[in-house]
C-alpha positions in Angstrom: -77.1 -17.3 15.0 -78.4 -13.5 13.6 -76.2 -11.9 17.0 -73.1 -14.3 15.9 -73.1 -12.6 12.8 -73.3 -9.5 14.0 -70.7 -9.8 16.0 -68.6 -11.8 13.2 -69.1 -8.3 11.5 -68.2 -6.1 14.1 -64.8 -8.1 14.7 -64.2 -8.2 10.8 -64.5 -4.3 10.7 -62.5 -3.9 14.0 -59.6 -5.8 12.3 -60.1 -3.8 9.3 -59.8 -1.0 10.6 -56.7 -2.0 12.5 -55.1 -3.4 9.8 -55.4 -0.1 8.2 -54.0 2.0 11.1 -51.2 -0.5 11.2 -50.2 0.1 7.2 -50.6 3.7 7.2 -48.2 4.3 10.6 -45.8 2.0 8.4 -45.8 4.2 5.5 -47.4 7.2 3.9 -47.0 9.0 0.7 -46.8 12.5 0.2 -46.3 14.5 -3.4 -42.3 13.7 -3.4 -41.9 11.8 -0.2 -42.5 8.4 0.8 -42.4 7.6 5.1 -41.6 4.5 5.5 -41.5 2.5 8.9 -40.7 -1.6 8.8 -38.6 -4.1 6.9 -36.4 -3.5 3.9 -38.3 -5.9 1.9 -40.2 -6.2 -1.1 -42.9 -4.1 0.6 -40.8 -1.3 0.5 -39.9 -2.1 -3.4 -43.5 -2.2 -3.9 -44.1 1.4 -2.2 -41.3 3.2 -4.2 -42.3 1.1 -7.5 -46.0 3.0 -6.9 -44.7 6.4 -7.7 -44.4 8.1 -11.3 -41.1 7.9 -12.9 -38.9 10.4 -11.5 -41.9 11.3 -8.8 -40.4 10.2 -6.3 -37.6 12.7 -4.3 -37.0 11.8 -0.6 -37.4 8.5 1.2 -38.0 9.0 5.4 -36.8 5.7 6.9 -36.8 3.8 10.3 -35.9 0.4 10.1 -33.5 -1.8 11.5 -32.9 -4.0 8.7 -34.3 -6.7 6.0 -33.6 -8.6 3.0 -30.5 -8.2 0.9 -32.2 -9.0 -2.7 -35.0 -6.2 -2.9 -32.5 -4.1 -0.8 -30.1 -4.0 -3.6 -33.0 -3.7 -6.0 -34.4 -0.8 -4.0 -31.0 0.7 -4.2 -31.0 1.0 -7.8 -33.6 2.4 -8.0 -32.9 5.3 -5.3 -29.3 5.7 -7.0 -30.7 6.0 -10.5 -33.5 8.7 -9.3 -30.9 10.2 -6.9 -33.6 9.7 -4.0 -32.6 11.5 -1.1 -32.5 8.9 1.9 -33.6 10.9 5.6 -33.1 8.5 8.6 -35.8 9.0 11.2 -34.8 6.3 14.0 -33.3 3.0 13.0 -31.1 2.7 9.8 -29.5 -1.3 10.8 -28.3 -3.9 8.9 -29.6 -3.7 5.0 -31.0 -0.3 5.8 -27.5 1.3 6.4 -25.6 -1.5 4.1 -27.2 -1.1 1.2 -30.2 1.3 1.6 -28.1 4.7 3.1 -25.2 4.5 0.9 -27.7 4.5 -2.8 -28.4 7.8 -1.1 -27.8 11.7 -2.3 -27.7 14.4 0.1 -28.8 12.2 3.1 -29.7 13.2 6.4 -29.6 11.2 9.6 -31.7 13.0 11.9 -31.0 13.9 16.2 -31.7 11.1 17.7 -31.6 8.3 15.0 -29.1 5.3 15.2 -26.9 3.7 12.4 -25.1 0.5 12.9 -23.9 -2.0 10.7 -24.8 -5.5 11.4 -24.1 -7.9 8.2 -21.6 -7.0 6.0 -22.8 -8.2 2.6 -19.8 -6.3 0.2 -17.0 -8.0 2.6 -17.4 -11.3 0.1 -15.5 -10.0 -2.5 -12.8 -9.4 -0.6 -13.0 -13.1 1.5 -12.6 -14.4 -1.9 -8.6 -14.5 -2.5 -8.6 -15.6 0.6 -10.8 -18.6 0.4 -9.0 -19.5 -3.1 -5.9 -19.3 -1.1 -6.7 -21.5 1.7 -8.7 -24.1 0.2 -8.3 -23.9 -3.6 -12.3 -23.2 -4.1 -13.6 -20.3 -5.8 -17.2 -18.7 -4.5 -17.3 -16.2 -7.6 -20.3 -18.5 -8.6 -22.5 -18.0 -6.0 -25.4 -15.8 -4.8 -23.1 -14.3 -1.3 -20.5 -13.1 -4.1 -22.6 -11.8 -6.7 -24.3 -9.8 -4.0 -21.2 -8.9 -2.6 -20.3 -7.6 -5.9 -23.5 -5.9 -6.6 -22.8 -4.0 -3.2 -19.2 -3.0 -4.0 -20.0 -1.4 -7.2 -23.1 0.8 -5.6 -20.7 2.0 -2.8 -18.2 2.8 -5.5 -20.9 4.7 -8.0 -21.8 6.4 -4.7 -18.1 7.7 -4.7 -17.5 6.0 -1.2 -14.4 4.1 -0.7 -15.9 0.1 -0.6 -12.8 -0.5 1.6 -15.3 0.4 4.5 -16.2 -2.8 4.8 -13.0 -4.7 5.7 -12.5 -1.7 8.3 -16.7 -2.3 9.4 -15.4 -6.0 9.8 -12.3 -5.6 11.5 -14.3 -2.9 14.3 -17.1 -5.6 14.8 -14.0 -8.4 16.6 -12.3 -11.3 14.8 -13.8 -13.5 12.0 -14.6 -16.8 13.5 -13.3 -19.9 10.8 -16.1 -22.1 11.5 -17.8 -22.7 8.0 -20.7 -25.0 8.1 -22.8 -23.0 5.5 -20.6 -22.5 2.5 -18.9 -26.3 3.0 -21.3 -28.7 1.0 -21.6 -26.2 -2.0 -17.6 -26.0 -2.3 -17.0 -29.7 -1.4 -15.1 -29.2 0.9 -14.0 -32.2 3.3 -13.8 -30.0 7.0 -16.6 -27.9 7.7 -15.9 -24.4 7.1 -17.5 -21.1 7.1 -16.8 -17.4 7.7 -18.7 -15.6 10.7 -18.4 -12.5 12.2 -19.3 -11.2 15.6 -23.4 -10.3 15.6 -23.0 -6.8 17.7 -24.4 -3.5 16.0 -20.8 -1.6 14.4 -21.3 1.8 15.2 -19.0 3.9 13.2 -18.2 7.6 14.4 -18.2 10.7 12.1 -14.1 10.3 11.4 -14.9 7.0 10.2 -17.5 8.0 7.1 -14.9 10.4 6.3 -12.2 8.4 6.0 -13.8 6.8 3.2 -15.5 9.4 1.2 -19.5 8.7 2.5 -20.7 12.0 2.3 -23.5 13.2 4.4 -25.7 17.0 4.0 -26.7 16.0 7.7 -24.8 13.9 10.0 -26.2 12.6 13.5 -24.3 10.3 15.8 -24.9 9.6 18.9 -21.9 11.1 21.2 -21.5 8.3 23.9 -21.9 4.7 24.2 -24.6 5.8 27.1 -26.4 7.5 24.5 -26.0 4.7 22.1 -27.2 2.4 24.6 -30.4 4.2 25.6 -31.5 4.6 21.7 -31.0 0.6 21.4 -33.1 0.0 24.4 -36.5 -0.4 22.6 -34.9 -2.9 20.4 -34.0 -5.3 23.7 -37.7 -6.4 23.6 -37.3 -8.7 20.7 -33.1 -9.0 21.0 -32.2 -8.8 25.0 -28.6 -10.3 23.9 -28.4 -6.8 21.3 -24.6 -5.6 21.6 -23.8 -2.5 20.5 -19.6 -1.8 19.1 -19.0 2.1 19.0 -15.7 2.9 17.3 -14.0 5.2 19.8 -11.1 6.2 17.6 -9.7 7.0 14.1 -9.8 3.6 11.8 -6.0 2.0 10.8 -5.5 -0.8 8.4 -3.6 -3.4 9.4 -0.3 -3.8 7.7 -0.7 -6.7 6.6 -4.1 -5.6 4.4 -2.8 -3.8 1.3 -4.8 -3.5 -2.2 -7.7 -5.8 -1.1 -5.6 -8.8 -0.5 -6.4 -10.6 3.2 -3.7 -12.3 5.2 -6.5 -12.8 7.6 -4.6 -12.9 10.9 -7.5 -11.7 12.0 -9.3 -14.8 12.0 -9.9 -17.2 15.1 -10.9 -20.4 16.0 -14.3 -20.9 17.1 
């Protein structure tokens, strides 16, 4: 029994040390900089809030995305305190859509990868389409409220939120299937709006077109380079696909002033 107790203590110490090492590699704090590697979630929010007000000047991040509710709260702090975001690795999904646009004088280092997955800001534009087609409104739904906050985030950063429409078209056709929203809208037919699940990687002119400015911006020069950078992600997501912008974006003739006719829709 005594030997068992010693073994138990040793195991507990090993686990504690391993957990400490994991946390230290996940985030660390310096005088004015937070280094963070992991999901965009309430843990990141907690790390940011640990800094005394106005002391945090820079967040060095490596993240494949996360949750939009905490991302929006994090973005508000970043924007209010004019915190710089330095991407050192990945900045995908919620990191790219919410965290990155909130920052000031951002830097995307060499061999990093920015990619857009879910497009929270697009629901403000989709509302008029849904209302016209189904005579229903999504304005009282959380997804619309988060979308509106995202649009405001971009406007406050001087970025044209029409970017979300360009991202939508860049990812490919939108699929009409609607299962998740239908019950909330009391629709007789199951209809939902789904996007291709690809990671979309804009080019430099794309960011410039929508007034999204960076202090330094590295982007992969080719599909081959992007695929190599994304290779570690495929261990957990073997079906991951990348779509790279290969030319300047041009709005279709039917899009103007936020009104979408959505010939871009297709049946699932």
